[in-house]
N, C-alpha and C positions, 0 to 999 in steps of 0.2 A: 748746870745741873749735873749731879753725879750720876754715874751709871746705875747705882743702886736705886735711884728714884725713877729711872726710865722704866716704862712698861716692857715686860720681857714676854717673848713669844717663842714658839718652836717652829720657825720657818724652814727648817732643814730636816731632811731624812738622813739618818746616820746608819751606816752599814760598814762592816769589816770586810776588807778586800780578801778574796781567796786567791792566793798565788797559784800560778798555772802548774808548776811542777816541783819536784823535790829539790832540784838544784837551786832554783830560785828561792824556795822557802829556806833552805839551808844558808843561803847567802844573807838573807835578811835576818834570820834568827841569830847568826853568828856575830852580828853587830860589826860587820866589816865595812860599813858604809862611812865614808868620811865627808863627802859632799853630795848634794842633789840639785839637779836643774831639769827643767822640762821645756819642751818646744817642738814644733813641727810634728806633733802627734806621737812624740816618743818621750820616754823617761830615761834620763841619763844619771847613772850612779857612779861616783868615784870612790875608790877604796884605798886602804892604807898602803897597799902594795903597789900602787901606781896604775892599776887597771881601771878601765872605763867599761861599764856594762850597760847595754841598751835594752830597756824593757818596752815591749810592744803592748798593744791594747789587750792582749790575752794574758798579761801579767806573766810573761815568760821572758827569759833572757834570750833575745834573738841575736845578739851580737856582742862581742867583747874583744877588747885588744888592750895591749900594754901601752899606755900613753907616756909614762915616765918610768925610767929604770930605778931611780932613787927617789926617796921622799914620798910623802902622801899627797894625794890630791885634795887641796883644801877649798878650791873655788873653781866653779865651772859656769860657762855662759853659752847657751845655744842661741844662734841668731835665727829668729822666727822667719819661716818661709824659705830658708836655705838649708844647706847641708853642712854649714860651718859650726864647729865646736871649739870653744876656747877652754883650755884647762890650765890650771896653775898648780904646781906642785912645790911643797916646801920641805926643805931639809935645813935645819938650823946651822949646820956646818957650812952650807953654801947659800948663794943668793937664790931666791925663788926663780923657778923656771916657768915661762909661759909659752905655750904651744897653740898653734891654730891648726885645726884638722879639717880636711875635706872628706867627709864621710862617704861621699858618692864617687870618689876617685880612689879605688884600692890600688895598692902596689902589686904589680903583676907577680912578683916572686913570692911575696909573703901573704898577699891578700889583705894586708892591714890598710886602714885609711892612710891617705897621703898627708904628711905633715907639711903644711904650707910655709910655716915660719916658726922659729924658736928664738926667744930672747931671754936674757937674764934681767930680772927687774932689780934695779939698783936702789940701795938705800944708804949710800955713803959708807959702805963697807961696814954697816952696823947690822948685826944679825938679830933682828927682831921679827916676830911673826906677823903675817898679814892679818889685820883686823877688819878690813873692808875692801871691797873690790866692785868696780862698775865699768861698763863700757858702752859706747855708742852703738847703734844698730848697724852702722856700716864699718865698724871696727877702725875708724880713722883715729879714734882717741880712746885711751883707756886710763883709768885712775885707780891707784893702789895705795890704800892707807895702812900704815904700820902702827904697831902698838907703842912705838917710841915717839909718836906724835908727828911723824913726817908723812908727806903725801907726794907721790911720784906720778907724773902724767907722762904717758907714752903716746907719741904721735908717729905716724908713718903708715906705710902700705903693708899691713900684716898679711893681707890675702895673697899678694903677689911677691912678697918678700923682697921689696925694693928698699929696705932700710928703714930704720926707725930712729927716733930721737927721744931721749928721756930727760926729764927735768924735775927736780924737786921744787914743787911750787909752794910747800908750806912746811914749816918745822916748828915744833913746840914741845913742851914737856908733858902735854896732855895727851894720852892715848887717843888715837883715831877710832871712833865707834861707828861711823857711817859716812859714806860719800855717795852722791847721786849727781848725774848730769841733768840740766834743764836747758833745753834748746828752744830758740825761736828763730825767726827768719834770718837774722843776721849775727846773733851773739849766742855763744855757748858758755853757760855758767855752770860752775861746779860748787855744789853745797857740801860742806865738810862739817861733820859733827864730831865733837870731842866730848870727854867726860864733863867739861865745864863750859863750853861755848858751841855756838852754831855760826859758822863762817861762810862767806860767799865770795868767790873770786871768779873773774872772767878769764877763760882759757883760750877763747877764740873770738875775735871781733873787737869792737871798740871798747877800750879799757883793758885790753890784754896787757899783762905784765905788771899791772898795779898790784900792790899787796892786798891780801884778803881783807874783806870788811866784816866786821861782827854784826851778825843779824840778831842774835840773842845771847845774853850772858849766862845761858844755861845750856847744858848739853844733854846727852842721853846715854843710856847703856848700849853696849854692843848688841846689834839686832833690833834696836828700837827705832831705827829710821828707815822709811821706805818711800817709794815714789808711786803716786797715783798716775798711771799712764794715761788715764782718760782725761783728766783735767790738768796734768803737769804740776800738781801741787806736791810739795814735800811734806810728808807726815812725820812728826817727831812725838814719840810717846814718852812721857816722863811720869813720875810717880803721882804728881798732882793733877796732870791734865794731858789731853791729847791736843797737839797744836798743828795747825796747817800754815805753811809758808809758801810764798811765791816770789816772783821777781820784784814785787811791790812791797814786800814785807810779810808781816804776820796777818793771817786771816782768821778763819773759824777755829774755835777751840771749845772743848767741853771737858768737864771734870773726869778724872780717872779715880779708880777706886783703891789703887795700890801699885805695888811694884809690878812692872811688866818685863818679861825676859825676851820676848819675840813679838814683832809686829809685821804685818803684811796687809795686802788689799786683795779683795776678791770681788770683782764687779763694782757695785756701789758700797760694799761693806768694808769696814776696817776690822781686821782679824787680830786679836790680842791674846797672847799666852802669858799667863801669870804663874810665877813659881809658887811652890807651896808656902803657906803662911808660916811664920815662926812664932808659936805660942810661948807664953811664959813658962818657966820651969815648974811652978806649982800646978799649973793647969796640965802640963804634960804628964806629970806623975799621976795625977788623978785619972786621966783618960787611959793611961797604961793599966793601972790597977783594975779599971771598970771593963775594959774591952780585951785585955790581954796585950802582951807585948807586941806580937807580930801585927795584929790588926791595927794598933795604934801607930806603928811605924808607917804602915801603908797609908793610913789616913792622913798623917802629917805630910807625906811625900806627894800627895795628889796635886796635880797642876790644874789650873782653871783655863778653859778654852772658851773664848767669847767672840761672837760676831755681832757688830753693832752697825746700825744704819744712822749716820749722823744727820742726814737730811730729815728723816722722820723721827729721830731721837727715840729710837727703840732698840731693845736688845733682841736681835733676830735669832740668836741661838747661844746657849751657854751650857757647859757641862764640865764635869771634873774628870781628869785623866789620871789614872793610877801611875802610869809610866811617864817619864819625862818626854817632852816633845823634842824630837831631834830636828825635824825639818817640816816646812810647809811648802806645798807646790800645787799649781793649778794646771790641770790637763784634762782633755776630753770633756770640757765643759763643767767639771766639778772641782771641788777643793779637796785636797788630801792632806792627811797628817801622818808623818812617819814618827813613831815613838821609839824610845830607846830599846824596847824589847823586841823590835823588828816587826811590829804589827802596823798595818796601814788602815786608816779609817777614811771612808768616803762620805763627803757631805754634799748632798744633792738638794738644791733649793726646790721647795714645793712650788706647785703651779700657782699662778696668780689667783686663780679662783679659790684654791685651798687656803691661801694666805688671807684672802678677803673673808672667807667663811669663818676663819678664827677671829677675825675682828668683829664680824657680825655677831658672833656668839657672846661677845662682851660689850655689844652695843657701841663700839668705837667707830661710829660712822665718819667722823671728821678725819680720823687717822686712815680709814678705808679710802676716803676721797683723795687724801694726800698720796697714798700708795698708788691709786689708779692714775693720778696725774703724773706721777714720777715714772710709772711703767708705760706710759704712752698708750693707755687704753682708749679705744675709740669712744665717740661721743654717746653712742647708744648704750654701751656698757656702763659708762659713768652715769648716765641718767638713771639706770637701775639702782645705783648706790644713792643718788639723790632722792629718789622715790622712797627707798627703804628708810632713809634718814628722815624724810618728811613724815612717813607713817609713824616712826617712832616718836617724833616730836608731837604729832597730833594726838597720839595715845597719852602723852604726858600733859596735854591740854595747852601746850605752847603754840597757839594757832599761827601767830605772826611768823615765828621761825619756821613752822612747818610749811607755810605758804611760800616762804623764800626758797625752800628746797624744791617744792613742787614746780616753782617758776623755772629753777635751773634745769629741771628734767622735762620741760615743756615740749621739747622737740619730739620725744619718743613716748610720751604718756597720752593715754586716752583721755581727753579732757573731761568726759563724763564722770570718770572715776574720782576726780578731784572736785568737780562742781557738786556732786551729790553731798559731799562732806561739808560744804559751806553754804547750803541753801537756807540755813536758819538765818532769821532776820538779824540776830546778834553778830553774825559773821559776814554781813553783806559787804562790809568794807574789804574784807579779804577776798571775797568773791569778785568784786569789782577790780581789785588789782590783778587777779588771775585772768580775768576776761580781757583786761587791757593788754596784758602781756601776750595773750593769744593773738590779738590783733597786731601787736608789734612784730610778732614772728610769722604773721600771715598764716596762722593756723586756724583762724576763726571761720566758722560757717555762718550761714544766715541765721540760724538759731542762736548762736552765741552773741551775734550783734543785737538780735532782738532782746536777748536777756540782759545784756549790758545797758542798752538804752532804757529798758524797764527799771533797772536798778537806779539809773540816774533819775528817772522820773519819780521813783518811789522816794528818793531822798531829796528830790526837788533841787538836785544839784546842777543848776544851768551852767555854772562856770566850767565844771568838768565835762559836761556835754559839749559845750563850745570847744573846749580844748581837744576833746576827742575828734570832733568832725573837722577841726581846723589844723589837724596835725600835719606837719610837713613830711616831705619824702613821698615814697611809694604809697599806693593806696593800700590800707591795711584792713579794710572791711568791704562788705558787699554794699555798694552804694544804694542799690534799689531798696534793700532791706532797711538801711538806715533812714532813707527818705521816707519810706513808708511808716516807720515807727515814729519819726518826727511829726509827720502829718497826723497820725492817730493821736498822738499826745498833744496836739495843738501847737507844736513848735514850728509854725509855718515859716518863720523867717530862717530858721536853721535849715529846714528842708529845702527852701529855695536856694540857700547859700551852697548847700551840698550839690544840688542839681546843677547850679551854674558853675561851680568850681570844677566839676568833672565833665563839663561839656554836654550835660543832659538838657538841652535847650527846651525840648518839648515838655519835660517835667517842670521846668521853671514856669512856662506859660500855664501848665495844668494847675500848679499850686497857686499862682497869682489869680487865675480866673475862678477856679472851683472852690478854693479854700479861702483865700484872702479877699476875693471879690474886687480886686483892684484892676479893673478892666483897662483903664487908660495906661497903667504901668505895664500891663501885659502887652498892650499894643505898642508901646514905646520900645519895650524889649524886643519884640519881634522886628521892629524897624531897624534895630541895630545888628541884626543877624545877616549872615551871607545869604544870597538868594536861595541856594539849595537847602539851607536849613530853615529859612524863614517861611518858605512856601507851605510845607506840611503843617506847620503850626497855625499859619494864617487860615488854610482851608478847614482845619479841624474846629476852629472856634470862630468861623466867620460870622455866623448867624448871631452868636452871642455878642460879638464885638460890634456888629451893625446895629444891634439893638440899643447898646449903651454908648457907643462912640461912632455914630453913623458917618459923619463927614470925614473924620480921620481914617476910619476903615476904608471908605470908598476911595480916598485918595491913594492909600497904599496898594489897593487893588488896581487902580488906573496905572500907577508907577510900574507895578510888576508886569502887568499884561501888555503894557506898551513897550517894554524892554528898557525903560528908563529908571529902573529901581536902583537907588544908591543907598547903601546902609548908612545910617547916621553915625557920625563919630563925635563922641562927647569928650570934651577936655575937662580933665580933673582940676580942681582948685589946688592951691599950694598945700593946704592942710590934708588933702586926700591922697596926695601922691604916695607917701610911704605905705598907706594901707592898700593902695592899688597894686603897687609893685610887689608887696608881700603876699597877698592872698588873692585878691579878686581876679587878677589876670593869670595867676600861677597855674591854675588848674583847668583853664579853658581849653577846649578842643582847638587843634591847630587851624580848623577851618574858620573858626569865629575870632581868633585872637587878632587877626590882621584888622578886622573891621570894628572891633570894640576896643576903645582905649580905656573906658572907665564904666564898667557895668554896674558899679556900686550905685550910680545915680538912677538906675532904672527901676530898682525894686526897694521897697523900704526895709533895708537891713542895716540898722544904725550901728550894730556891733562891728560891721565890716570897716567902719571908718573911725569909730571911737572905741573907748574901752568900756562902754556901757554894756550891760547884759540884759537881753530881752527875755522875758518870761511869757508863758502862755497868755497871761492876762493883758499883756501890752501888745499882742499881735494885732496888726490892723490899725493901731493908734499911733504908730510911729510917723513922725512928720518928715516930709521930704526937705532936704536942705534948700535954702533959698536959691532961686534962679540966678540971683546975682553972683553966687559963688561959682557958677559953672558957665561955660561958653561952648557953643556948638559950632563946629567947623562949617563954613559955607558949603552946601552941597555942590555948587559949581566947581569948587576947588578939589573935590574928591573925584577920582577917576571911577567911572562906572564899571562894575564887574561884568565880565562876560558870562552870559547865561542864555539859555534858549527859552524865550517866553512861551508858556503853554497856550493852547488854543483857548480863545475867550469862552467857548462853550462850557468849559470845565468850571467856570465861575458862576454860571447862570443860576444853578440851584441855591447858591449861597444868598442870593438876593430875594428869596421868597419873602413875601409880606413887607418888602421894602422897595416899592416901585419907583419912588422918587430917586433914591440913590442908584437903583439899577439903570434908569434912564441916563443919569449923569455918567455912569461907567460906560454904557453902550456908546453915548455920543463921543466920549473921549477916545474910546478904542477906534471908532471909525475915522478919526483924524490921523491915525497912524498910517503911514504910506506904504509900509512893507508888509501889509497884511496879505495872507493867501486868499485865493478866490473863495475857497470853502469857508474861511473865517469871515470874509465880507458878506457872504450870503447869510450866515448864521446871525451876524450882527444886525444887517438890514431887516431880516425877517423878524428878529426878536424885538428890535427897536420899534418897527411898524406896529407889531402887536401891542407893545407897551403904550404907544401913543393912542391907539384905539381904546386900550383899556382905561387910560386916564380920560379920554373924551367921553366914555360911557358913564364915568363917575361925575362928569360936570354937566352944566346946563348953560344954554344960551351962548354968551360970548366966550366963556371959558371953554365950553365944548368946541366952538367954531375954531378957537386957537389951536387946540390939540389936533383937530381934524386937518387944519391947514399944515401943521407940521408933518402929519402923516402924508398928506398929498405931496408936500414938497419932497418928502423922502423918496417916493416912488416915481417922481417926475424925472424926466430925462431919458436918454438912451443908454443901452447896455447896462441896465441895472443888474446887480448880481442876485437880486431876489427873484425867485421863481414866480411866475405868473399864477400858478395854481395856488401857491401859498397866499398871495395877495387876494385872489378871488375868494378863497376860503375865509380868510380872516375879515375881509370886507363884508362878506355875507353874514358871518356870525355877528359882526358888530353893527350891521345895517349901515355900512358906509358905502353909499351909491357911487360917490365920486371916485373912490378907489377902484370899484369894479369897472366904471367907465373908462378910467385912465388906463387901466391894464388892457382892456379890450382894444382901446384905441392904439396903444403901443404894439399890440399883437396883430393889428390889422383886422380885428374882428369888429369892423364897423357895422356890418349888418346886424351882429348881435346887440350892439348898442342901441340901434334903432328898434330892434325887436323888443328890447327890454322896456323901452318907453311905450311902445305899442301895447305890450302885455299889461303894463300898469295903467293904460288909458290916459297917459300923460301926453296930450296932444301938443301942448307947447314944447315939451321936451323933444317930442318926435320931429316937430317943424324945425327946432333948433339944430337937432342931429342931422336932418336932411340938408339944411343950408350948409352945415359945417363939413359933412362928409359926402355930400352928393357928387362932387367932382371926382373924388377918389373911388367911390363905389356907386356907379350909375344905376345899378340895380335896385338901389334904394327908392327910386321914383316909382317903378311898378308896385313895389311894396307899399309906398306912401299912398298911391292911387287906390289900392285895395283897402288900406286902412281908413282913408278919408271917406270912402263911400261904404264903409261897413256899418255906420250907425248915423242917424240923422243928427244927433247931438255933436258927434265928432266932426261931421261935415259943417255944421253950423259954427262950431268952435274954430275950425280951420278957416272957413270962409271961402266964397267962390273964387277969389283971386289966387289963393294958394292952390286950389284945384286947377285953375286955369294954367298957373306956372308949371305944375306937375305935368299936365298934358302936353304943354309946349316943349318942355324938356324931353319928354318921351318921343314926341314927334321929331325934334331936331336931331336927337342922337339915335333915332330909329331903335329905341329900346324895346318897343312892342309893335306888333303888327296891328293895324286898325281893327282887324277882327278880334284880335286878343283884348284890345281896349274895350270893344263893345261887349265882349263876353264877360270881362271883369265887371264892368258897370252894370251889366244885365243880371249879375248874380243876386242882386237885391234891388229894392225899389227906392233907393236913397237918391241917386242922381237922376236928373231929368234931361230931356232932350235939349232943352234950352241951354243947359250948362255945357253940352258937348257939341252943339251945332257948329260953332266956329272951328272946332278941331276937325269936324267931319268935312266941312267945306274945304278947308285948306288941304286936307289929305286927298280928296277926290280930284281937286284941281291939279295937284302935283302929279298924281298918278296918270292923269290924261296927258299932261305934257311929257312926261317920261315915255308913254306908249307911242306917242306921235314921233318923238325923236328916235326911238328904236326902230320904228318902221322905215323911216328914212335911211337909217344906217344899214338896215337889212337889204333894202333895195340897192344901195350903192355897192355893197359887198357882192351881190348877186350879178350885177352888171360887170364888175371886174372879174369875177370868176368866169363868166361866160367868154369874156374877151380872151382870157389866158388859155382857156380850153381851145378856142378857135385857132389861136396862134400855134398851139402844139399840134393840132390836126394838120394844119397847113404845112408845117415843117416836116411832118412824117409822110405826106402824100404827094406834094407838089415840088417840082424843081425850084431851086432858089436862084435868083438873078442877082449877080454881084455887079454893081456899077460904080465901084470905088475908082477914082481918078488919081489918087495918090496913095503911096505906101506910108502909113502912119509911122513906120519905123524910121525911114530915111527921107520921106518926103518926095521921092522920085516917082516917075511914071511907072505904072504896072508893066512888068515884063516877066516872062517865064524864066525859070521855074517860080511859081507863086503858090501861096497857101491861102485858101479862103475858109473863113469860119462862118458858122451859121448865124452868128450875131451880125453878119454883113460887113465884117472887117476883112480886108485882104492885106497880105504882107509878102514882100520878097522872101523867098526861102532863106536867103542869106542873112536877112534881118532878124530871123528868129533864133533864139538860143535853144539848143537842145537840152533837155532836162538831163540830170546826172544819173538818174536811175533808169532811163530809157523809156519813160512813160510818154503818153501822148502829149504833144505841145498844146498849151493853152493860150488863148488870145490875150496878149499882154494888155489890151485895153480893158478887158472885162475881168481880168484876173483878180483885182482887189475886191470887186463886188462879189465874185464867186467865193473868194476866200472868206468874206464876212458871212455869206450864206452858210457855207460849210461849217464855220465856227459856231454860228447860232444853232445849227442842227446838232452839233456835238454837244453843245451846252444843254439843249433840250433833252438829249438822250441821257446825259449824266444827271440831270435833275429829275428825270423820270423815276429814278430809284431813291431819291432823297425825300422820303415821306415826312421826315421831321420838318423840312422846310415848308412843305405843303401844309402840314398841320399848324405850323407856326403862323403862316400867313392867314390861315382859316380862323385861327383864334383871335387874331387882331381885327378881323373884319367885324362890322356891325350891320345887322339887318340884311338888307339887300346886298350889301358889299360882299357878304360871304358867297352868295350865288355867283356874283361876278368873279370872285376868286376861283371858284371851281371851274367856271367856263374858261377863264384865262389859262389855267393850268392844263385843262383838257386840250385847249387849242395848241398849247406848246408841246404836246406830245406825252403828257402824263398818262399812265396806264397803257403805254406802248401804242398809243393812237396815232402817233405822228406819221408813220408809214402809210396808213390808210388814207389820211387826209391828202398827202402828196400824190398818191395815186389817183 
């Protein structure tokens, strides 16, 4: 495309540079400049007299020195970032001279920069001017092209002046118009342009020494070859086009509008200077006559200065210059032109925003986008351009293209601004596209998800709905909102799929029960979950599941509360494996993924396993796959997960109105051995209550069966159920056996008997008396009072039963005879004939005991009188000892002898003296005396043990208690022992 067809803009601000002082201005105006170069924030000007002048940013000559004594300086090169300057001076009478200067090392005497090296550039002793010059950044190699067609390469250490080598690498009859080095990691290549060809030769690396290779059979004019330092491309400008070359050959090219006299690069721009056009003679004469001679000459001599951007294919700036362009140079961030009349123009690129505004004014939004991308603009600013472009297309009515731009700007655009424009029904497809992209970029809110699902529902596009909810990768929408909208729209299968995919097990159960009414599927799904997840769902819908699936629900309750719950593991059929691996298990929560191998078989979601699409009308009608296509792993082969079973009490409320299932649950829980005591108590109490509840609903044999179960439950020792609970429940249910059993286990035998007597149940009272009489003797006095309380009761009991009661009272001394008479005399029921045998036996026994006691009293009195007489005799009369032998040695008595009051005599030598020096005791009577003393100590110790006395008193019956008191009194209780002995 020719430059004339490219869109032209004015991306640069042009201003003329004001020189700093008169000296500098005079130097420029006198046209004494022979060469120009820039670098290291300085401008270097070479003059015809061999001087170098350095221009600072203030546009003043800050330094000057004579670089060459003869010749004019035709070429210069400043090494960026260093103080090195290369100058080349030519004098056609001698070989060109090249010098390397160190500007930061002045000579002490003169103050001039130090010349590091000086060489003469050889051209085979042929005096031709230099037409091209280039150098590497490290000055290790330089290349010089001459007008006679030869190229000389200089190698060596120019900085330290360690010697150089020169070699003519190319000779031809075509003048050299340009040379440039292109370097890569291992090879340095020199591109050489002549008037007729473009050549390439390797000067360093592999291929060095080989003859030049022709790249193109067309050359260029002097000054029309340059190097793009950013990309390393060689740019060659010819009359027909601008060409790019690299080591691989020719690259980009675009048409040129005519002859070019000078080419350069500035940033990404290619700078072209075209000489004045040469009009025909007739046209020239007409223009001279119309405008005058001087004006016409000026117009014809005007040069054209153009800056183009090849990437954007635009003309960034163009203008006509009256004076000829002498030099182009880049410094201080701007491009400068030095004209032949000594003036300098500055070209400063406008800001990116200003350039974009110029494109906005002409609605060139695609070009603005390309410019933003090339300039590295951030995404937020690029989105502004996309949005502007979208608004422009929307105003033109191109809604599809506008939406494409809005989608590009989706990251920084308020979605409501776009959504409002596409709420019309005719643009609903564009709206769906935008809402889908919002979800793809995770920018959608719950309202956007709602709107998108409503759009799907309005179009009845179930395929897109499924594609949306089954999208792979990260979650792109609010799951709760999507599920809610699917449920409201009747897409229960899709809602259940979403809930299951994203691990929302509670929602799956909720949808299956409340929406789809698939109770068995819901229960089956719960049974496939891990314990921690299954429990909340089970408790939430326990009553509903018990209503519709009583046996299965009861079983899962039993398994869970007994700690034996194992999630079911369903094996998929061969046809289902791809669907499961791709979707069903992909979104499950980590907690359920281990236990569920194929959840697709748990809920009616046909689209999960096939390509069929379900609509609202088919929800609930989908058929489950045949059972033959699936297999369930044996529960015994599955390791039970570890979890803490909750207290059984937490499940009691779930079994309201389901007593049969509740009883099954309670009975199963009671079989568990690891129950806590509190749990056992709750289970026994509740199960006992349920047995009584079932008994109250039945009659005759069925009632007796349930009562027997209740009785067996509370039979035995150490039952965890509290007696108060059993008594209360038995009373409320009129279950007398329960009350009796509890009282029996609690030792409340008297209460059992009293319950029969209060109910006038004589047979029950007699039965209780015979059963508990041995354990509770006081029942016989109570029975005596009951039997004689009413003639009917006495008649029902019979005289034999009354005689048995009186006999037992008499044998066990349960009542005194007087008490018996008082009891019988309380009413006129019993007759003397009934108690005559009892009275006769009692009086006879009393008389026998009185006679025996009198004989014993007389015996004790005689013994007492005898002991007192002996004591008196020992204290008042002398004792006569008549012992013939010493009991110790058996010898005859002899002095010294010891006589004891017990009538025993011993030799003094036969007696052992006590260790503590106390009186010697008779060895013959010592053992008896010791026993008496021990008995006395025991009596004294027991005198303070009132608990032993009370214990013995409680064990006594009737008269035995009086005997106990007398015995303890005689043994010294209540400190009475001393008085008795005295």
